[in-house]
N, C-alpha and C positions, 0 to 999 in steps of 0.2 A: 493241872495238865501241863507239864513242862514241854515246851516245843524245842526241837533241835535248832541250833543257831541258824538264822536265815531261812528257816523252814516256815512257810505260811500256815496259818490255822485253816484247816479244811472244814468248810461249812456246807451243810445241806439245808435247804429251805423248803418247808412244807406250807405252801400258801396258794390258794386258788385264785387270788386276784393278781392278774399280770401287772397292774399298776403298783400295787404294794410290793410285790416281789421285785420289780425293777428298782423301786425306791430303796429297799434293803440292800440289793446288790450294789447300787450306786454308792450308798453310804459305806459299805464294806470296802469298796475301791478307794474312797476318799480317806478312810481311816488308814488303810494300808495294812499289810501283814495277813491278809485273808485270801483264800481262793475258794470260790463256790464250786463244789464238786458235783452238784446236781440239785434238782428241785422236783417236787411232786405236787399234784393238786388233790390227790385222794389218799385215804388212809392206807389201803393195800399197796398202792404204788410206792408210797413213802416208806413203809416198813421194809418192803423188798429192796428198795434202792439203798436205804440206810444200812441194812445188814450187808449188802454187797460192797458199798464204798467205805464203810466204817469211818465216818467223818469225826473230827474233833468236837464239833459243835453242831447241834440241830436247832433250828428256829422253826417253831410250828404255830400255826393259827389253831383255834379250837374248831371252828366250823369250816368244813372242807366240802368239795364237790360231792364226794362220797365218803362217809365215815366222819371221824372227828379226831382232833389233835390229842385229846385225852387218851384215846386208844393207841395213838401213835406212841405217846410217851410210855404207856403201860407195856406195849409189845417190845419196844426198843429196850426198855429196862429188863425185860424177861429174856431177851435174846442173848446168846453166848457170843458177845463181841470181845475181841482181844483187848481193846481199851474202850470202856463205855464213854460215850460222848457227854459233854455238858448239854443239857436240853433246856432251852428257853421258850416259854410260851408267850406269844405276842398276839393279843386279841382285843377286839372291841367289846367282847363279852366279859368284862372284868368284875363280875359279881363275886362276893365273898365265897359263895358256894363253888364256883368254878376255880377260884384261886386255891381253895382248900382241896378240892378233888385233884387238881394238878400236883399239889404238894404230896398228897397221899400216893399217887402213882409214880412219883420220882422226878418230877420236873425240878430243875435247879433254881429257877426263878420264873415269875409271871409278871408280864408288863402289859399295861393298857396301851393300845395303839395310839389313842388320842391324848392321854394325859401323862404317859410315862415313856414315850419314845426316846427322849434324850437320855433318860436313865438306862434304857436298853442299850443305846449306843455307847454310853460310858462303860457299861458292864462288858460289852464286846471289846472295847478298846483295852480294858485291863487284861482280858484273856490273851490278846495279841501281843501285848508289850510287857 
């Protein structure tokens, strides 16, 4: 996903925990090269907003207030977007089954919040630079 020179990577966050959402946004600010174009706490709100904003990157949790991140990935992949986003799943529910299901519906990568957060940030840094 090539970015225009000096054009920030547009990120949409699907996370129902305000604390984790803030942590992700703070990390994106410290890395630089990102702008958060929105966030949602539920599946339906996320899919509607992602189709409207067409971000470069979507970060989604699996468990949401309503619905789940796997369905967010599936629906975003089925949507007719001009430029499909990179989709990263960031979850505490890092079972092999969830990882496999996310891969099947089109997630670009899956990260465990507790054990792979640094790898998640490294991946985002590569996207921005």
